[in-house]
N, C-alpha and C positions, 0 to 999 in steps of 0.2 A: 576538492571533495572526495571523500573516500567511501564509495559505495560498496558494501560488502556483498558480494555475489555468492559467497559460500554460506551465508547465514540462512537458517531455516526458521521461518516464523513459527511461534508457538501458540499464540494466543487463541487461535480458532480451533485447535485440535481437541478431540474428544478425550484423550488421555491425560489432559491437564488435571482432571478429577478422577479420582479412584472411585469405584462403586461404594466402598465403605466411608468415603468422606462424608461428614456430617455438616454440609454447608447448604444454606438456602439459595434460591435462585438469585436473590438480591446479592448474596456474598459472592456467587459465582460471577455475576456481572462486574461486581467491583474488582475481583481478581483478574478477570479477562481484560479489563480496562488497564490495569497496571501492566499486564504482560504485553498488551498492544503497545503501550508507551515504551516499554523496554525493547520491543521488536524494532520499532522506529529508531530508537537510540542506537541500537547495534548496526542496523542496516546502514545508517548514515555516519556511523562512527563518532556519535556524540557522547560526552560524558554524562549528560542528563537532558531529559526533555522537560522544560520548565513551563508548566501550564500558564504562567502569567506572561511569559515571553516566548511565543512560538514563532517569532520573527525570523530567528536565524534559519529555521527549517523552511519556511514558506517564502521568504524573501531572498534567500541566499542559495541554500542547497538544492531545492527543488528546481529554480531557474538554471542552476548549473547542470543538473541532471538532465533537464529538458534539452539543453544544447547538445548532449550526447545522444539522445534518443529520437530527436526530431526527424532524423532521416529515415526512420522506420515507417513505411506506410501503415502497417498494422497498428503500431503504437499511436500514430497520428489519428487514425480512425477511432480508436478507443478513447484517446484523450478528448476528441471532439464530441463523441457520443456522451461522455461523462459530463462535460461542460453544458451541452444542450439540454440533457435530460434533468440534471439537477439545478442548474443555475441559469437557464435560458441564455446561455452565452455560446459563442462559437470560438472563444479563445482556448486553444489547445494547452497552453501552459496552465491556465486555470483548471481545466479538466485533469491535468496531471496532479494538482493539488488535491482534487476530489478523489482521485484514485488511490491516495494515501490515507484516505479516511478509514475508519474501523471496518466497515462493510467489505472494503476491497482490498486491503493492503496484502493480504497472503497471495492473492491471485495477481495482483499487480506486481508484486516482488518477483514472482515466478516468471512472469513475461519480461520484466526489465532485466533481470539477471541472465536470462537465456540470451536476450539481445546483446547485452554488454560482453558476454563471454563467447558467443558463438555467431553473433550478427543474425540470429534467426529467432523467431518467437516460439515459445512452447505452445503448440496448437491447442492442446487440452486446456491449459490455463487460459488462453486467449478466448476459447469458446465459452468457458465457464464465466469469465469475466464479462463478455458481451451479454450473455443471458442475465447475469446478476444486475448489470446496469439498467437493463430493460425492466426488471422485476421489482426494483427497489423503489 
């Protein structure tokens, strides 16, 4: 697995749209969805994300990533919280899948990349992610 720790997520940023852009909210949602899929694609080094076949991501790549991050107490806590809050599960690997959903990807990526690069968690991103899990 080739997790790109240098990649910056774009889908959630305000500057994706300029003030003079003439797009509806529905069009913005559509564009953000495409950007989210591209972000996932680049983070995991995939050629494309196929809506009809997400199995490579969820059955292969995320389990491989889980093996790399399961030694982090902070990430284990956040994965557990995501699984419990959204799926009434205690399975941390399932929680990691939840953390790669649209609502959490940018914060999850910040936490994971800091762990993979420095073996420490970005505290600001961790706190924001914890709060967001509880609020969604």
